[in-house]
VOMARDO-272670 format. One record per residue: residue number from 1; z, x, y of N, C-alpha, C in turn. Coordinates in Angstrom, 2 decimals. Each point is the difference from the previous one (the first is absolute). Example, Ala and Ser with C-alpha at 12.3 -4.5 7.8 and 13.67 -1.06 7.14 Angstrom:
2
{num:1, npz:7.80, npx:13.19, npy:-5.69, capz:0.00, capx:-0.89, capy:1.19, cpz:0.00, cpx:0.90, cpy:1.20}
{num:2, npz:-0.72, npx:-0.35, npy:1.05, capz:0.06, capx:0.82, capy:1.19, cpz:0.73, cpx:-0.77, cpy:1.09}
***
This chain:
153
{num:1, npz:26.51, npx:46.42, npy:34.69, capz:-0.64, capx:-1.17, capy:-0.55, cpz:0.79, cpx:-1.24, cpy:0.45}
{num:2, npz:-0.73, npx:-1.05, npy:0.36, capz:0.62, capx:-1.24, capy:0.48, cpz:0.67, cpx:-0.73, cpy:-1.15}
{num:3, npz:1.10, npx:-0.68, npy:0.30, capz:0.65, capx:-0.77, capy:-1.06, cpz:-0.89, cpx:-1.16, cpy:-0.42}
{num:4, npz:0.13, npx:-0.46, npy:-1.24, capz:-0.82, capx:-1.13, capy:-0.44, cpz:0.36, cpx:-1.26, cpy:0.78}
{num:5, npz:-0.95, npx:-0.93, npy:0.14, capz:0.32, capx:-1.23, capy:0.72, cpz:1.02, cpx:-0.81, cpy:-0.77}
{num:6, npz:0.77, npx:-0.83, npy:0.70, capz:0.97, capx:-0.84, capy:-0.72, cpz:-0.74, cpx:-0.98, cpy:-0.90}
{num:7, npz:0.63, npx:-0.41, npy:-1.09, capz:-0.66, capx:-0.97, capy:-0.87, cpz:-0.22, cpx:-1.31, cpy:0.75}
{num:8, npz:-1.01, npx:-0.76, npy:-0.38, capz:-0.24, capx:-1.26, capy:0.69, cpz:1.17, cpx:-0.95, cpy:-0.19}
{num:9, npz:0.26, npx:-0.78, npy:1.03, capz:1.05, capx:-1.01, capy:-0.10, cpz:-0.43, cpx:-1.04, cpy:-1.04}
{num:10, npz:0.91, npx:-0.44, npy:-0.86, capz:-0.41, capx:-1.00, capy:-0.99, cpz:-0.31, cpx:-1.36, cpy:0.61}
{num:11, npz:0.51, npx:-0.27, npy:1.21, capz:-0.21, capx:-1.30, capy:0.62, cpz:0.03, cpx:0.18, cpy:1.51}
{num:12, npz:-1.05, npx:-0.47, npy:0.69, capz:-0.09, capx:0.13, capy:1.45, cpz:-0.32, cpx:-1.35, cpy:0.64}
{num:13, npz:0.45, npx:-0.16, npy:1.24, capz:-0.37, capx:-1.14, capy:0.84, cpz:-0.84, cpx:0.55, cpy:1.13}
{num:14, npz:-1.07, npx:-0.71, npy:0.38, capz:-0.88, capx:0.49, capy:1.06, cpz:-0.36, cpx:-1.13, cpy:0.96}
{num:15, npz:0.07, npx:0.31, npy:1.29, capz:-0.46, capx:-0.90, capy:1.07, cpz:-1.16, cpx:0.68, cpy:0.68}
{num:16, npz:-1.12, npx:-0.73, npy:0.22, capz:-1.22, capx:0.59, capy:0.55, cpz:-0.64, cpx:-0.91, cpy:1.03}
{num:17, npz:-0.75, npx:0.60, npy:0.91, capz:-0.82, capx:-0.75, capy:0.95, cpz:-1.28, cpx:0.80, cpy:0.22}
{num:18, npz:-1.14, npx:-0.71, npy:0.04, capz:-1.28, capx:0.67, capy:0.18, cpz:-0.94, cpx:-0.79, cpy:0.88}
{num:19, npz:-0.89, npx:0.74, npy:0.66, capz:-0.99, capx:-0.62, capy:0.88, cpz:-1.21, cpx:0.89, cpy:0.03}
{num:20, npz:-1.19, npx:-0.58, npy:0.12, capz:-1.21, capx:0.80, capy:0.01, cpz:-1.23, cpx:-0.82, cpy:0.29}
{num:21, npz:-1.03, npx:0.22, npy:-0.82, capz:-1.29, capx:-0.68, capy:0.15, cpz:-0.35, cpx:-0.76, cpy:-1.25}
{num:22, npz:-0.75, npx:-1.07, npy:0.18, capz:-0.50, capx:-0.81, capy:-1.10, cpz:-1.50, cpx:-0.16, cpy:0.17}
{num:23, npz:-0.75, npx:0.26, npy:-1.08, capz:-1.45, capx:-0.10, capy:0.03, cpz:-0.46, cpx:-0.90, cpy:-1.13}
{num:24, npz:-0.87, npx:-0.95, npy:0.31, capz:-0.59, capx:-0.86, capy:-1.01, cpz:-1.49, cpx:0.25, cpy:-0.03}
{num:25, npz:-0.57, npx:-0.04, npy:-1.20, capz:-1.44, capx:0.26, capy:-0.09, cpz:-0.62, cpx:-0.76, cpy:-1.15}
{num:26, npz:-1.31, npx:-0.07, npy:0.03, capz:-0.77, capx:-0.67, capy:-1.04, cpz:-1.21, cpx:-0.65, cpy:0.62}
{num:27, npz:-1.04, npx:-0.16, npy:-0.77, capz:-1.23, capx:-0.64, capy:0.45, cpz:-0.56, cpx:0.66, cpy:1.26}
{num:28, npz:0.17, npx:1.32, npy:0.11, capz:-0.55, capx:0.73, capy:1.13, cpz:0.77, cpx:-0.14, cpy:1.29}
{num:29, npz:1.15, npx:-0.66, npy:0.00, capz:0.80, capx:-0.21, capy:1.21, cpz:1.38, cpx:0.63, cpy:-0.19}
{num:30, npz:0.58, npx:0.49, npy:1.08, capz:1.38, capx:0.46, capy:-0.07, cpz:0.67, cpx:-0.21, cpy:1.34}
{num:31, npz:1.30, npx:-0.16, npy:-0.05, capz:0.81, capx:-0.13, capy:1.21, cpz:1.22, cpx:0.89, cpy:-0.13}
{num:32, npz:0.47, npx:0.54, npy:1.10, capz:1.20, capx:0.82, capy:0.02, cpz:0.92, cpx:-0.53, cpy:1.09}
{num:33, npz:1.29, npx:-0.13, npy:-0.35, capz:0.99, capx:-0.47, capy:0.97, cpz:1.34, cpx:0.62, cpy:-0.36}
{num:34, npz:0.98, npx:-0.22, npy:0.87, capz:1.36, capx:0.45, capy:-0.33, cpz:0.50, cpx:-0.77, cpy:-1.20}
{num:35, npz:0.71, npx:0.69, npy:-0.87, capz:0.60, capx:-0.69, capy:-1.14, cpz:1.25, cpx:-0.73, cpy:0.47}
{num:36, npz:0.45, npx:-0.98, npy:-0.78, capz:1.30, capx:-0.60, capy:0.31, cpz:1.09, cpx:1.06, cpy:-0.16}
{num:37, npz:1.12, npx:-0.19, npy:0.65, capz:1.17, capx:0.83, capy:-0.24, cpz:0.53, cpx:-0.38, cpy:-1.38}
{num:38, npz:0.18, npx:0.98, npy:-0.86, capz:0.50, capx:-0.26, capy:-1.35, cpz:1.41, cpx:0.55, cpy:-0.12}
{num:39, npz:0.92, npx:-0.84, npy:-0.46, capz:1.39, capx:0.39, capy:-0.21, cpz:0.32, cpx:-0.25, cpy:-1.47}
{num:40, npz:0.70, npx:0.94, npy:-0.63, capz:0.30, capx:-0.14, capy:-1.43, cpz:1.40, cpx:0.50, cpy:-0.30}
{num:41, npz:0.61, npx:-0.60, npy:-1.01, capz:1.28, capx:0.44, capy:-0.54, cpz:-0.17, cpx:0.07, cpy:-1.51}
{num:42, npz:0.44, npx:1.11, npy:-0.59, capz:-0.22, capx:0.14, capy:-1.43, cpz:1.00, cpx:0.87, cpy:-0.70}
{num:43, npz:-0.21, npx:0.10, npy:-1.29, capz:0.81, capx:0.84, capy:-0.88, cpz:-0.93, cpx:0.91, cpy:-0.78}
{num:44, npz:0.53, npx:1.14, npy:-0.42, capz:-0.74, capx:0.92, capy:-0.86, cpz:0.95, cpx:0.50, cpy:-1.08}
{num:45, npz:-0.51, npx:0.05, npy:-1.23, capz:0.76, capx:0.47, capy:-1.15, cpz:-0.68, cpx:1.25, cpy:-0.56}
{num:46, npz:0.75, npx:1.07, npy:-0.20, capz:-0.56, capx:1.21, capy:-0.60, cpz:-0.40, cpx:-0.30, cpy:-1.44}
{num:47, npz:-1.24, npx:0.39, npy:-0.36, capz:-0.47, capx:-0.21, capy:-1.37, cpz:-0.31, cpx:1.32, cpy:-0.70}
{num:48, npz:-0.05, npx:1.10, npy:0.78, capz:-0.27, capx:1.31, capy:-0.56, cpz:0.55, cpx:1.06, cpy:0.96}
{num:49, npz:0.48, npx:1.11, npy:-0.56, capz:0.59, capx:1.04, capy:0.84, cpz:-1.02, cpx:1.06, cpy:0.43}
{num:50, npz:-0.87, npx:0.44, npy:-0.89, capz:-0.98, capx:1.07, capy:0.30, cpz:-1.40, cpx:-0.45, cpy:-0.37}
{num:51, npz:-0.90, npx:-0.24, npy:0.93, capz:0.28, capx:-0.07, capy:1.43, cpz:0.79, cpx:-1.26, cpy:0.33}
{num:52, npz:0.73, npx:0.06, npy:1.09, capz:0.83, capx:-1.13, capy:0.42, cpz:-0.88, cpx:-1.23, cpy:0.20}
{num:53, npz:0.23, npx:-1.03, npy:-0.80, capz:-0.82, capx:-1.22, capy:0.02, cpz:0.91, cpx:-1.21, cpy:0.07}
{num:54, npz:-0.34, npx:-0.93, npy:0.87, capz:0.81, capx:-1.21, capy:0.16, cpz:-0.91, cpx:-1.23, cpy:-0.02}
{num:55, npz:0.50, npx:-1.08, npy:-0.57, capz:-0.66, capx:-1.30, capy:0.08, cpz:0.63, cpx:-0.73, cpy:1.18}
{num:56, npz:-0.85, npx:-0.66, npy:0.82, capz:0.54, capx:-0.69, capy:1.17, cpz:-0.44, cpx:-1.46, cpy:0.01}
{num:57, npz:0.81, npx:-0.82, npy:0.68, capz:-0.32, capx:-1.41, capy:0.24, cpz:0.49, cpx:-0.32, cpy:1.41}
{num:58, npz:-0.84, npx:-0.72, npy:0.77, capz:0.33, capx:-0.30, capy:1.39, cpz:-0.31, cpx:-1.45, cpy:0.34}
{num:59, npz:0.79, npx:-0.56, npy:0.90, capz:-0.35, capx:-1.24, capy:0.68, cpz:-0.67, cpx:0.41, cpy:1.29}
{num:60, npz:-1.11, npx:-0.65, npy:0.33, capz:-0.83, capx:0.40, capy:1.14, cpz:-0.17, cpx:-1.19, cpy:0.94}
{num:61, npz:0.04, npx:0.26, npy:1.30, capz:-0.28, capx:-1.03, capy:1.01, cpz:-0.95, cpx:0.57, cpy:1.04}
{num:62, npz:-0.97, npx:-0.81, npy:0.41, capz:-0.91, capx:0.36, capy:1.10, cpz:0.42, cpx:-0.79, cpy:1.23}
{num:63, npz:-0.12, npx:0.63, npy:1.17, capz:0.39, capx:-0.65, capy:1.25, cpz:-0.95, cpx:0.39, cpy:1.12}
{num:64, npz:0.21, npx:-0.56, npy:1.15, capz:-0.75, capx:0.17, capy:1.25, cpz:-1.28, cpx:-0.82, cpy:-0.04}
{num:65, npz:-1.18, npx:0.59, npy:-0.24, capz:-1.25, capx:-0.75, capy:0.07, cpz:-0.04, cpx:-1.17, cpy:-0.97}
{num:66, npz:0.68, npx:0.12, npy:-1.12, capz:0.02, capx:-1.03, capy:-1.03, cpz:1.27, cpx:0.18, cpy:-0.81}
{num:67, npz:0.37, npx:-1.01, npy:-0.74, capz:1.23, capx:0.06, capy:-0.78, cpz:-0.29, cpx:-0.33, cpy:-1.45}
{num:68, npz:0.62, npx:0.76, npy:-0.90, capz:-0.13, capx:-0.24, capy:-1.43, cpz:1.14, cpx:0.72, cpy:-0.71}
{num:69, npz:0.29, npx:-0.43, npy:-1.21, capz:0.99, capx:0.68, capy:-0.84, cpz:-0.63, cpx:0.25, cpy:-1.37}
{num:70, npz:0.47, npx:1.05, npy:-0.65, capz:-0.53, capx:0.36, capy:-1.31, cpz:0.86, cpx:1.05, cpy:-0.66}
{num:71, npz:-0.64, npx:0.77, npy:-0.89, capz:0.72, capx:1.01, capy:-0.78, cpz:-0.94, cpx:1.16, cpy:-0.32}
{num:72, npz:0.61, npx:1.12, npy:-0.36, capz:-0.76, capx:1.17, capy:-0.43, cpz:0.79, cpx:0.68, cpy:-1.11}
{num:73, npz:-0.71, npx:0.67, npy:-0.92, capz:0.63, capx:0.72, capy:-1.09, cpz:-0.91, cpx:1.14, cpy:-0.43}
{num:74, npz:0.60, npx:1.07, npy:-0.51, capz:-0.81, capx:1.12, capy:-0.46, cpz:0.85, cpx:1.19, cpy:-0.39}
{num:75, npz:-0.65, npx:1.18, npy:0.00, capz:0.65, capx:1.26, capy:-0.34, cpz:-0.12, cpx:0.97, cpy:1.16}
{num:76, npz:1.01, npx:0.84, npy:0.17, capz:0.00, capx:1.04, capy:1.01, cpz:0.38, cpx:1.31, cpy:-0.68}
{num:77, npz:-0.78, npx:1.06, npy:0.25, capz:0.21, capx:1.31, capy:-0.63, cpz:0.25, cpx:1.05, cpy:1.08}
{num:78, npz:0.98, npx:0.85, npy:-0.24, capz:0.23, capx:1.18, capy:0.83, cpz:-0.44, cpx:1.19, cpy:-0.85}
{num:79, npz:-1.25, npx:0.51, npy:0.22, capz:-0.60, capx:0.95, capy:-0.94, cpz:0.61, cpx:1.39, cpy:-0.01}
{num:80, npz:0.74, npx:0.40, npy:1.01, capz:0.55, capx:1.35, capy:0.02, cpz:1.38, cpx:0.03, cpy:0.62}
{num:81, npz:0.40, npx:1.20, npy:0.42, capz:1.33, capx:0.18, capy:0.56, cpz:0.07, cpx:-0.41, cpy:1.47}
{num:82, npz:-1.13, npx:-0.21, npy:0.65, capz:-0.02, capx:-0.34, capy:1.42, cpz:0.20, cpx:-1.48, cpy:0.24}
{num:83, npz:-0.19, npx:-0.42, npy:1.25, capz:0.24, capx:-1.39, capy:0.37, cpz:-1.16, cpx:-0.95, cpy:-0.34}
{num:84, npz:-1.16, npx:0.52, npy:-0.41, capz:-1.17, capx:-0.84, capy:-0.25, cpz:0.29, cpx:-1.06, cpy:-1.05}
{num:85, npz:-0.45, npx:-1.23, npy:0.29, capz:0.07, capx:-1.08, capy:-0.98, cpz:-1.31, cpx:-0.76, cpy:0.04}
{num:86, npz:-0.46, npx:-0.41, npy:-1.17, capz:-1.25, capx:-0.74, capy:-0.16, cpz:0.32, cpx:-1.31, cpy:-0.70}
{num:87, npz:-0.65, npx:-1.08, npy:0.41, capz:0.28, capx:-1.29, capy:-0.60, cpz:-1.24, cpx:-0.80, cpy:-0.27}
{num:88, npz:0.12, npx:-0.95, npy:-0.92, capz:-1.09, capx:-0.91, capy:-0.30, cpz:0.55, cpx:-1.24, cpy:-0.67}
{num:89, npz:-0.63, npx:-1.14, npy:0.28, capz:0.47, capx:-1.23, capy:-0.61, cpz:-0.81, cpx:-1.20, cpy:0.45}
{num:90, npz:0.60, npx:-1.16, npy:-0.11, capz:-0.64, capx:-1.25, capy:0.41, cpz:0.78, cpx:-0.60, cpy:1.16}
{num:91, npz:-0.72, npx:-0.74, npy:0.84, capz:0.61, capx:-0.68, capy:1.14, cpz:-0.56, cpx:-1.40, cpy:0.06}
{num:92, npz:0.85, npx:-0.96, npy:0.27, capz:-0.47, capx:-1.38, capy:0.08, cpz:0.72, cpx:-0.74, cpy:1.13}
{num:93, npz:-0.74, npx:-0.84, npy:0.67, capz:0.57, capx:-0.95, capy:0.96, cpz:-0.04, cpx:-1.36, cpy:-0.67}
{num:94, npz:1.08, npx:-0.76, npy:0.11, capz:0.12, capx:-1.24, capy:-0.77, cpz:0.11, cpx:-1.26, cpy:0.83}
{num:95, npz:0.47, npx:0.10, npy:1.25, capz:0.20, capx:-1.21, capy:0.80, cpz:-0.15, cpx:0.34, cpy:1.47}
{num:96, npz:-0.68, npx:-0.73, npy:0.82, capz:-0.65, capx:-1.29, capy:-0.24, cpz:-1.42, cpx:0.12, cpy:-0.55}
{num:97, npz:-0.49, npx:1.21, npy:-0.16, capz:-1.31, capx:0.23, capy:-0.62, cpz:0.19, cpx:1.09, cpy:-1.05}
{num:98, npz:-1.04, npx:0.27, npy:-0.78, capz:0.12, capx:1.02, capy:-1.04, cpz:-0.99, cpx:1.13, cpy:0.22}
{num:99, npz:0.41, npx:1.18, npy:-0.44, capz:-0.86, capx:1.18, capy:-0.02, cpz:0.56, cpx:0.93, cpy:-1.07}
{num:100, npz:-0.89, npx:0.58, npy:-0.81, capz:0.41, capx:0.89, capy:-1.08, cpz:-0.79, cpx:1.28, cpy:0.12}
{num:101, npz:0.68, npx:1.13, npy:-0.13, capz:-0.71, capx:1.26, capy:0.11, cpz:0.75, cpx:1.17, cpy:-0.60}
{num:102, npz:-0.64, npx:1.17, npy:0.08, capz:0.56, capx:1.26, capy:-0.47, cpz:0.46, cpx:0.80, cpy:1.21}
{num:103, npz:1.13, npx:0.67, npy:-0.14, capz:0.55, capx:0.80, capy:1.09, cpz:0.17, cpx:1.44, cpy:-0.45}
{num:104, npz:-0.25, npx:0.93, npy:0.90, capz:0.20, capx:1.42, capy:-0.26, cpz:0.64, cpx:0.63, cpy:1.23}
{num:105, npz:0.82, npx:1.02, npy:-0.21, capz:0.68, capx:0.62, capy:1.15, cpz:0.25, cpx:1.48, cpy:-0.26}
{num:106, npz:0.16, npx:0.72, npy:1.10, capz:0.38, capx:1.41, capy:-0.04, cpz:0.89, cpx:0.26, cpy:1.20}
{num:107, npz:1.06, npx:0.74, npy:-0.21, capz:0.92, capx:0.29, capy:1.10, cpz:1.12, cpx:0.89, cpy:-0.46}
{num:108, npz:1.11, npx:-0.08, npy:0.71, capz:1.13, capx:0.84, capy:-0.34, cpz:1.29, cpx:-0.54, cpy:0.57}
{num:109, npz:1.10, npx:0.55, npy:-0.51, capz:1.33, capx:-0.39, capy:0.45, cpz:0.81, cpx:1.25, cpy:0.33}
{num:110, npz:0.88, npx:-0.13, npy:0.96, capz:0.92, capx:1.07, capy:0.34, cpz:1.42, cpx:-0.53, cpy:0.00}
{num:111, npz:0.89, npx:0.70, npy:-0.68, capz:1.41, capx:-0.41, capy:-0.04, cpz:0.64, cpx:0.20, cpy:1.36}
{num:112, npz:0.76, npx:-1.00, npy:0.44, capz:0.70, capx:0.09, capy:1.29, cpz:1.51, cpx:-0.16, cpy:-0.18}
{num:113, npz:0.44, npx:-0.08, npy:-1.20, capz:1.42, capx:-0.14, capy:-0.30, cpz:0.16, cpx:-0.24, cpy:-1.48}
{num:114, npz:1.24, npx:-0.06, npy:-0.42, capz:0.26, capx:-0.25, capy:-1.41, cpz:-0.47, cpx:-1.41, cpy:-0.36}
{num:115, npz:-0.95, npx:-0.08, npy:-0.90, capz:-0.48, capx:-1.29, capy:-0.46, cpz:-0.92, cpx:-0.73, cpy:0.94}
{num:116, npz:-0.54, npx:0.69, npy:1.03, capz:-0.87, capx:-0.66, capy:0.98, cpz:-1.20, cpx:0.90, cpy:0.28}
{num:117, npz:-1.19, npx:-0.60, npy:0.04, capz:-1.22, capx:0.73, capy:0.33, cpz:-0.85, cpx:-0.84, cpy:0.93}
{num:118, npz:-0.76, npx:0.68, npy:0.86, capz:-0.98, capx:-0.64, capy:0.87, cpz:-1.37, cpx:0.37, cpy:-0.56}
{num:119, npz:-0.88, npx:-1.01, npy:-0.12, capz:-1.29, capx:0.22, capy:-0.65, cpz:-1.15, cpx:-0.45, cpy:0.89}
{num:120, npz:-1.14, npx:0.61, npy:-0.20, capz:-1.24, capx:-0.39, capy:0.66, cpz:-1.13, cpx:0.03, cpy:-1.00}
{num:121, npz:-0.85, npx:-1.01, npy:0.01, capz:-1.12, capx:-0.08, capy:-0.94, cpz:-1.25, cpx:-0.49, cpy:0.72}
{num:122, npz:-1.13, npx:0.39, npy:-0.51, capz:-1.28, capx:-0.61, capy:0.34, cpz:-0.34, cpx:-0.87, cpy:-1.19}
{num:123, npz:-0.17, npx:-1.30, npy:0.24, capz:-0.20, capx:-0.95, capy:-1.10, cpz:-1.29, cpx:-0.77, cpy:0.21}
{num:124, npz:-0.77, npx:-0.13, npy:-1.07, capz:-1.24, capx:-0.79, capy:0.04, cpz:0.10, cpx:-1.09, cpy:-1.07}
{num:125, npz:-0.30, npx:-1.23, npy:0.40, capz:-0.01, capx:-1.13, capy:-0.93, cpz:-1.38, cpx:-0.61, cpy:0.02}
{num:126, npz:-0.55, npx:-0.24, npy:-1.19, capz:-1.35, capx:-0.54, capy:-0.17, cpz:0.13, cpx:-1.41, cpy:-0.58}
{num:127, npz:-0.06, npx:-1.02, npy:0.86, capz:0.12, capx:-1.38, capy:-0.46, cpz:-1.37, cpx:-0.48, cpy:-0.47}
{num:128, npz:-0.06, npx:-0.50, npy:-1.23, capz:-1.28, capx:-0.38, capy:-0.59, cpz:-0.09, cpx:-1.47, cpy:-0.41}
{num:129, npz:1.11, npx:-0.71, npy:-0.03, capz:-0.03, capx:-1.39, capy:-0.44, cpz:1.08, cpx:-0.80, cpy:0.72}
{num:130, npz:-0.19, npx:-1.31, npy:0.05, capz:0.99, capx:-0.89, capy:0.58, cpz:-0.61, cpx:-0.97, cpy:0.98}
{num:131, npz:0.79, npx:-0.99, npy:0.41, capz:-0.49, capx:-1.03, capy:0.91, cpz:-0.31, cpx:0.55, cpy:1.39}
{num:132, npz:0.56, npx:1.15, npy:0.36, capz:-0.23, capx:0.59, capy:1.32, cpz:-1.11, cpx:1.06, cpy:-0.01}
{num:133, npz:-0.61, npx:0.23, npy:-1.15, capz:-1.06, capx:1.01, capy:-0.13, cpz:-1.32, cpx:-0.73, cpy:-0.22}
{num:134, npz:-0.95, npx:0.13, npy:0.94, capz:-1.29, capx:-0.67, capy:-0.17, cpz:-0.72, cpx:0.50, cpy:-1.26}
{num:135, npz:-0.76, npx:-0.89, npy:-0.63, capz:-0.76, capx:0.37, capy:-1.20, cpz:-0.91, cpx:1.19, cpy:0.30}
{num:136, npz:-0.05, npx:0.93, npy:-0.92, capz:-0.87, capx:1.16, capy:0.13, cpz:0.49, cpx:1.04, cpy:0.99}
{num:137, npz:1.23, npx:-0.10, npy:0.46, capz:0.52, capx:0.96, capy:0.98, cpz:1.27, cpx:0.68, cpy:-0.52}
{num:138, npz:0.25, npx:1.15, npy:0.54, capz:1.25, capx:0.73, capy:-0.23, cpz:0.63, cpx:0.26, cpy:1.36}
{num:139, npz:1.28, npx:-0.25, npy:0.11, capz:0.72, capx:0.30, capy:1.23, cpz:0.84, cpx:1.25, cpy:-0.26}
{num:140, npz:-0.20, npx:1.02, npy:0.83, capz:0.74, capx:1.26, capy:-0.13, cpz:0.97, cpx:0.10, cpy:1.16}
{num:141, npz:1.25, npx:0.22, npy:-0.32, capz:1.03, capx:0.14, capy:1.02, cpz:0.59, cpx:1.41, cpy:-0.12}
{num:142, npz:-0.10, npx:0.80, npy:1.06, capz:0.54, capx:1.36, capy:0.03, cpz:1.12, cpx:0.03, cpy:1.03}
{num:143, npz:1.18, npx:0.45, npy:-0.43, capz:1.17, capx:-0.02, capy:0.89, cpz:0.78, cpx:1.30, cpy:-0.06}
{num:144, npz:0.60, npx:0.34, npy:1.12, capz:1.05, capx:1.02, capy:0.03, cpz:1.31, cpx:-0.73, cpy:-0.23}
{num:145, npz:0.76, npx:0.45, npy:-0.97, capz:1.22, capx:-0.70, capy:-0.41, cpz:1.19, cpx:0.93, cpy:0.20}
{num:146, npz:1.04, npx:-0.50, npy:0.62, capz:1.26, capx:0.74, capy:0.16, cpz:1.09, cpx:-0.76, cpy:-0.74}
{num:147, npz:0.92, npx:0.74, npy:-0.59, capz:1.05, capx:-0.67, capy:-0.74, cpz:1.24, cpx:0.84, cpy:-0.17}
{num:148, npz:1.04, npx:-0.63, npy:-0.50, capz:1.23, capx:0.68, capy:-0.37, cpz:0.31, cpx:-0.34, cpy:-1.46}
{num:149, npz:0.49, npx:1.00, npy:-0.72, capz:0.33, capx:-0.15, capy:-1.41, cpz:1.49, cpx:0.31, cpy:-0.18}
{num:150, npz:0.68, npx:-0.89, npy:-0.70, capz:1.42, capx:0.16, capy:-0.29, cpz:0.18, cpx:0.21, cpy:-1.49}
{num:151, npz:0.68, npx:1.08, npy:-0.40, capz:0.37, capx:0.17, capy:-1.41, cpz:1.07, cpx:-1.03, cpy:-0.31}
{num:152, npz:-0.26, npx:-0.85, npy:-0.96, capz:0.93, capx:-1.07, capy:-0.30, cpz:0.97, cpx:0.36, cpy:-1.12}
{num:153, npz:-0.16, npx:1.17, npy:-0.60, capz:0.92, capx:0.43, capy:-1.07, cpz:0.40, cpx:1.43, cpy:0.21}
***
């Protein structure tokens, strides 16, 4: 029988970068293009041990095709003993334009050393409001995200 997974770190730092596709739709029209490159730095605090659940907060920046800064926050759950992690929360861009939406993700992490993990996620963000979202439309951004997680305690 495999040993139980280590308990979740009470405090983690994470650096992430993602890129993918962005689709906007409404009023019978839709467009698809490359999403901006998204870079984020954040923290996660363990809020429950079984299943391993963490609350996260991130500073987010978009680059390349367009530039913006914002924030994201939510919960991430590791439902079993494996590397799978599921997340959900809110994401917002605040400057120079605004966008507010819900984000969901699924992926996993693999330990590469003491206190260090490499992670990959598929993340979808559904922007529904803000100065950058046309009335009656939803912008969906789907990205492959790669990151590193550092146990801070």
